N, C-alpha and C positions, 0 to 999 in steps of 0.2 A: 073541173076549170080549164077553160084553155084560155092561151092568146094567141098573137098574130104570129108566134114562133112555133106553135103548136102542128108540127100536121096530122096528118089521117093519121097514117102508122103510129105514129107516137100515141095515140088515141086509144089505140086497139096493141099495144105493148103490153107482153104478159109482163111478173116482177120481174123473173130473170133477164130479161132483154133490157130494161130500167137498170136494174138494178147494173150491170153491163156496161152502158151505154154511158150511165155516172159515173162509175167507176175510172171509166179508159177516159174520162174530161177531166177528174180529179188527179188522174197520173199525169198528164197533161202538165195540168200545174205541177205535179211533185211527183215530180221523177225519182227523186228517192225513197219514196217511202214502199213500202213493202205492199208489193198489187192486194196482195189477200187481204192488208191490212184496210187500205181505201176499198174493196171488197164489202168488208165488214159494215164500214161507215155508211156506204151506198145503200146495204138494205139496212140500217137504220131510217135513213133519209125516206127509205122506199113506205116505211112502215109508219109515216107521219103525215096525215091527207095535207099537210101545208106543202110538204117537200111532192109527194106524190102528182099531186096537180099540178105540176109542172115538167116540159120535158126534162130530162133527165141532165142534158147540156147546162137546160137552166139552173135547176135545182143547184148543181155543183158549182155554180159562178154566185149560184144566191148566196148557197152557205159558204165560200171562201170568202164573200165579201164582207160577213159577221166577224172576219177577225176571231182572235185568242181572248176569251174575256179576262179579265182583270185579273180575278180572283184564281186562275187558272196558274200565273205566272206566280202567283203567291205559293200557292202547293207547292212549287218545285222545289223552296227555299227551305 
C-alpha cells in the first residue's frame, strides 16, 4: 500500500530501517520513554500489515492518534 507521502526509498526499506525510523518518530513524541521500548513497539507495528503498509513516520503518528484504550486505564487500578 502506498500513499502520497511514501517515497520510493521507503518502499524499498528493510524491516530494520523501517523500525528505526518509526521508533525515531515515536521518540520525538515520547522523549521520556526508553528508546528500547519504542524500538520494540516499532517492531510490533512492522509485524502488522496495517502499519507496515504506511511510511514509518506516518505509522507512528497514526498509532499515536489512536490514544490509550479505555480498558488500559482500568487495568492499572
